C-alpha positions as CSV (number, residue, x, y, z in Angstrom):
1,V,96.2,104.9,44.7
2,Q,97.5,103.6,41.4
3,L,96.5,100.3,39.9
4,Q,98.5,98.5,37.2
5,A,96.7,95.8,35.3
6,S,98.3,93.2,33.1
7,G,97.8,89.8,31.6
8,G,95.2,90.2,28.9
9,G,95.6,88.6,25.5
10,L,94.1,86.5,22.8
11,V,93.1,82.9,23.6
12,Q,91.0,80.2,22.1
13,A,87.7,79.2,23.6
14,G,88.3,76.8,26.5
15,G,91.7,78.4,27.3
16,S,92.9,80.2,30.3
17,L,94.4,83.6,31.2
18,R,95.5,85.2,34.4
19,L,95.1,88.9,35.0
20,S,97.1,90.8,37.6
21,C,96.5,94.1,39.3
22,A,99.3,95.6,41.3
23,A,98.3,98.4,43.8
24,S,100.6,101.2,44.9
25,V,99.4,100.8,48.4
26,S,98.8,98.0,50.8
27,I,95.7,96.1,49.5
28,F,94.5,95.9,53.1
29,T,93.9,99.6,53.1
30,L,91.4,99.1,50.3
31,D,87.8,98.1,51.2
32,V,87.2,96.3,48.0
33,M,89.3,95.3,45.0
34,G,87.8,93.8,41.9
35,W,87.8,93.1,38.2
36,Y,85.2,94.7,35.9
37,R,84.7,94.3,32.2
38,E,83.3,96.3,29.4
39,A,82.3,94.7,26.1
40,P,81.5,96.7,23.0
41,G,78.0,98.2,23.3
42,K,77.6,97.1,26.9
43,K,77.9,98.7,30.3
44,R,80.9,98.0,32.6
45,E,80.0,95.1,34.9
46,M,81.6,93.6,37.9
47,V,83.2,90.3,37.2
48,A,84.7,89.4,40.6
49,A,85.5,91.2,43.8
50,I,87.3,90.6,47.0
51,I,86.7,92.6,50.1
52,S,89.3,93.4,52.7
53,G,88.1,90.6,55.0
54,G,88.6,88.0,52.2
55,N,85.1,87.4,51.1
56,T,84.6,87.1,47.3
57,N,81.7,87.8,44.9
58,Y,81.3,86.7,41.3
59,E,79.1,87.6,38.4
60,D,76.8,84.7,37.8
61,S,78.2,83.8,34.3
62,V,81.8,83.4,35.6
63,K,81.1,81.4,38.8
64,G,83.0,78.1,38.7
65,R,85.3,79.4,35.9
66,F,87.0,82.5,37.3
67,T,88.8,82.8,40.6
68,I,89.9,86.1,42.3
69,S,92.7,85.9,44.8
70,R,95.3,88.2,46.3
71,D,98.9,88.3,47.4
72,S,99.3,90.8,50.2
73,A,103.1,90.7,50.1
74,K,103.0,91.9,46.5
75,N,99.9,94.1,46.9
76,T,98.5,92.3,43.9
77,V,95.1,90.9,43.1
78,Y,94.7,88.2,40.5
79,L,91.9,86.9,38.3
80,Q,92.4,83.4,37.1
81,M,90.1,82.8,34.1
82,N,89.5,79.2,33.0
83,T,87.3,77.7,30.4
84,L,87.1,81.0,28.6
85,E,84.2,81.7,26.2
86,P,83.8,84.1,23.4
87,E,81.3,86.0,25.5
88,D,84.1,86.8,27.9
89,T,85.7,89.0,25.3
90,A,86.0,92.5,26.7
91,V,88.3,95.1,28.1
92,Y,89.0,94.2,31.7
93,Y,89.6,96.8,34.4
94,C,90.9,96.6,37.8
95,G,89.1,98.7,40.3
96,A,89.3,99.5,44.0
97,R,87.4,101.4,46.6
98,R,88.5,103.0,49.8
99,V,85.7,104.6,51.8
100,T,84.0,106.8,49.1
101,E,87.0,107.0,46.7
102,V,87.0,104.8,43.6
103,Y,90.2,104.0,41.7
104,W,90.6,102.4,38.3
105,G,93.6,100.9,36.5
106,Q,94.0,100.9,32.8
107,G,92.1,98.3,30.9
108,T,93.5,95.2,29.5
109,Q,92.0,93.5,26.4
110,V,90.8,89.9,26.7
111,T,89.8,88.3,23.4
112,V,88.4,84.8,23.2
113,S,88.2,83.3,19.7
114,S,85.7,80.6,18.9
């Protein structure tokens, strides 16, 4: 399974970005797909995840600002990020799990200036 992430960039506080993660397989063969982030000096944390049945989970600090969605026809998962804050600055990774196997895409940098 290969995951191709894109969509990061530099944005001012209050702005928006949309990240995309394209999978090389049908996303319905994956138990979970999600977005994770790693800020300097911090551990990688889950930001948002969507399970195969469609339920979603969010890290508390992004609830109401970020939305994870998917397009099965494109085998792609999106992360719409609104009202971005400087604290959201990190490298964002797309991840997926199928049974016991975990897959990662390359990171994409998101920088939010104050």
